[in-house]
Every structure is written in C-alpha cells, then in structure tokens.
N, C-alpha and C positions, 0 to 999 in steps of 0.2 A: 140384468145386462148392464143398467146405468151405472150399476156400481162397480161393477167391474173396469169398466171403462174410464170411471174416475179414478180409482185405486192405481190401475197402470198410469193412468196419467201422471199420478202424486208419487208413485214411488218407482217408475223405469223409463216415462216418457218417452218412447220408442222416436225414432227420425219422422217414422211415416205411419200411417194409421193401422189400425186392428181391420182384420180386412172377415165381415163374416162371409161363408161359404155355402152353399147348398147344392146339393145332387138330385136335383127335381124327377120324379118317375113320371109326373102327371104334368105334361106339357100346359093345361087350363090351369094350375095355379099360376102361372105367371100372365095370362089374362089381364089387362088394365093394368098390368106393372111399367111406370115411365123408366123404361131401361135405358142408361146411354150409349152405350155400345154393344149393340146386334145385328148380326149378318155381316161382320167380316170376320177373314180368318184367324183366328186369335191360337198361340196356344196357352194351355193352362197357367202358363207363368205370369202372359201378358193381361191375363184377366187379372191377376191379384195384381201386377203393378200400378193398373190402370186404376183401382181400386185404391191401392195404400196411396198412391202418388200424388193422385189427380181428385180424389173422393170421385170415381165417375162407379157407375154399377154394370154389369156387362152380363150378357149369356151367350154361352158358346152351347151347341148343337151335335151331332154326329157330322154334319153337312159341312158345318164351320169349324169345328176344332181341329187347329192346324197341325198338330205335333199327334204321329202315330200312341208315344207312347204315354203320351200326357191322354190322349182320349180314350185308351187301352187300360189306364192306371184307375182313372174314372168311373169304369162303367159305360161309356158312348158307344165304344165300339169293343170288338172281341178283338183278345192282343193277334196283330197278323200273324202268320208263319214266319214273315223274316224276321219280326222281334221275336218271337218265343226260339227259334233255332238257333239265335244268337248272329245270322248274319248280319243285321245290323252296327253290332257290336267286334264282332271278330276283328282283331287288326286295329282296332281302333282302343278301346276301352278294356281288350281282354286281347290275349297272347293268340288266339285261336277259336274258331266257330265253338267247342266244345268248352272252353272255361266261359265265352259269351253265353251259352246259352243254361251254364251254373248258373249264372250270374241273373240272368234273367229270370230264372224257374223261383228264386229266392223276392222277386222284386213285389211287395204287396198291390193287387189290384183288386178294384172292386167289382162284383158280377156283373156281369154286363145287364142291361136294362131301363140304365138311367137316361133318362129324354134331353134333359142340358145340365148344366154348371151353369150357376148363378153365383154371381160376386158383387158385394158393395159394402162402404164404409162401414165398420160396426155402430160408426157414431150416427149412421143415415139409413139406418136398418127399413125393411116394409113392412109394412104395420101386418101386412096378412100373414107373413113369413117370420121363421124363426129361425135363425142359423143350426144348422146340423154341426158345425165348426167354425173354430175364428182363427186368423194365420197373422201371423206378426214377425217382421222380420227386427232384426234386432243386432245389437254387437255384443262380443264373447262375456261380457262384464253382465250384462242385461240378461244373457241367459242362464248366467249364472243364479240371477236374482229371482227367475223363474223356476230353474230345479230346484230352486231352495224353497221356492212357495208349492211344489210340486210335492216333496217329501214332508213338509210342517206337518201334517198330522198322521204322516204313516212310517215316517224314519225309512230305515231303508237305503236303498242305493237308484238312482236312476242311469238305465240302460238305452244307450245312444245309439243307433243301427245306420248305418248308409252302406249307399253301392255307388258312390260319386257319380251318381247319374238319375235322372228322373226325380230331381229331390224333391219340389214341392206337389207334383203330382203323387207321389209312390209314397210319400212319406207324411208330407203335413195334410194331407187331402185320406188316399188310400188307406194307409195304415192306421190314424185315429180314426177313420171310420170302422174300420173291422175292428179295432182290440178296444176301442171306446175310453185310451189312456194318451195320455197329451206326449208331442213329441220335440227333438230337437234336432233337426237335418241343416247341412250343409248345402247351400243353392247350385245347382248343377250348371252346367257350358251352356245349356241355353237359355234359363234363367239370366249368368251374368250378360252374355253378348246380345237377346235380342226382349228380356224383360228390366234390363238396367239393377240387378243386382249388384253391391259395390262390393269389396273385399273382402270388408272389414263385417260381413255379416252374416248373420244365423238365420236359422227359420225356427219359428214356436208354432206347433200345430196343438190346436186346445181342444175339444169336443165339448159341445153345447155344456154338457153335463159337469163338468170339470171349470166351470165358468167364477161360479161363485166359493168354490173354494180354494183357486186359484188367488181370489180377491183375498181370500181370509187371511192364506199363507204370506202375501206380500205385504198386506198391512201391519200383520203381526210381527213378520222378522222386522221389517220397518222401523215399527215403534221399539222392538229388542233394540234397534242400532244399527244394522246391518241396512247402511244407505247406498241408493247409487244417485249421483256418481262417486263414486269410493274416495274420501277425504283423506289425503293426503296429510304425511306428518308432517310439520314443515318444522323446520328445526329453526332455533331460537341462536343468534351469531352467527349465522351462516359466513363460509369463509368466502371474503371481501377481500380485493388487493386493499393496500393500506391506503390508498387516497380514496377510495369507494368508501371508504367507513368514518362515520360522521364521529367527530372527537368532541372534548370539553367545551374547545374556543367554538365549534361549529353550535354548540347551542346557548352561546350567551348571546 
C-alpha cells in the first residue's frame, strides 16, 4: 500500500488524498478505533470528502447515513420503494417514472447487511483494517493516466458506465465491490453541492487487489515517457510584437 501511495504521488499527484473505504459487516471491528467523525448524519460522498480533503476518518451506519441512495448502494439499508420504483427521479433525472425505474434497475448496489461504511485517508490507515477499495478524485488528464495504468498489463479497452447520479456510492464503491474491477465515474449533483466535488474532477475507484498492479502500470508508463503534468511542446522563436523581440543591440 505504501508503494501505491508513493507511486501515485510521483506520477499523478492528485490534489486531494486517496481514500480507503471499508464496508464493515461486523461493528465490533471498529471497537477501539479513533474515528474523527462519527454519529453525524452524512451522505457517503460527504464521508469521502472529509477523508480526502481534511484527512479525517468517518463512520456512518444505517441510522446516520443521510442519503437513501448512497445508503442503499452501500448495503446499509434495503433500497426504499420510492427509489426502486423511480419516484425519486421521475420528472427530475428522467422524463417519467418508467424511465426513472429503468435507471434505478441498472444502478449497482451491494447486498444489504453492511453494518457501516468506514472512510479514512489511505496514507493514515488503521492498523487493524485493510481497505476494501480506494477512491481518488482526479482531473481528466490524471484519469487518463489511471486508465493507461489499468490497461498496462492486459491491454484491451476501459469501459466507463454512468447513471449521472449516485456517482461515488454506486460506482466507485458498489460497482467496484461487485465486479472487483476499477472504475472511472462522474461526480453526481449531491457530491458537487454537499461534498465539494469540483467541476473538473472525476472519480477513480480501485479495488484493493488492484493497487499493486495499478502502481506498476503507473510507474512503467511514467518511465516510458507518459508524464503528468503533460509537457507542452513550447515553440522556439515564438511570434512576439517586434518591440518585444530582443535584438543584436539588446545583447551588446
């Protein structure tokens, strides 16, 4: 994990910290952990924000996970009927309830039975806990570097899926858990309004089992010359107004 953190810093250097995420099935596993934010009603995206921006650990369970979509996606609660039947999205994200229900049917959700969601900066993990997955917020060029790293060993193509809603909870957490494969996703409206996701940011979700191979892909492609920040090709003798151009007399 230390190698992954160091490689990400060297090759991608995201503006905010990679976040470790655990969906705990046994609440006893957090006994004795010094969790900074606990007992507050928070959405999943807000938990991630605390960890990536402030380096704070967070915990939310069924009684404190504030967003029903995020709580259902991460297995804290059964999906409420108003979510499944499209009521929450009808006339907002979709034209009608039928279309909204069709969108909800495709949304990844972890099976109910999760006791709580634990988040923390990956660089400051709990000794007793190995992350289930890692969430990183990046810009589009940095996302490109991760895609290149994901494909370094296996080639092929990277497929991105999105519903335009419940981004970090449904894709970066639920989909990664269900498929065991990394994702790139667009932050949703709630993430932007309540958890400070920026216009330029994308989400990368990586299962724990992929951390070392991702680090290898980043390091190898970096060594091959694919660098971030992307170096511009700066022209010599750029076109300046005549009075701005140094002359032979200026050099005397």
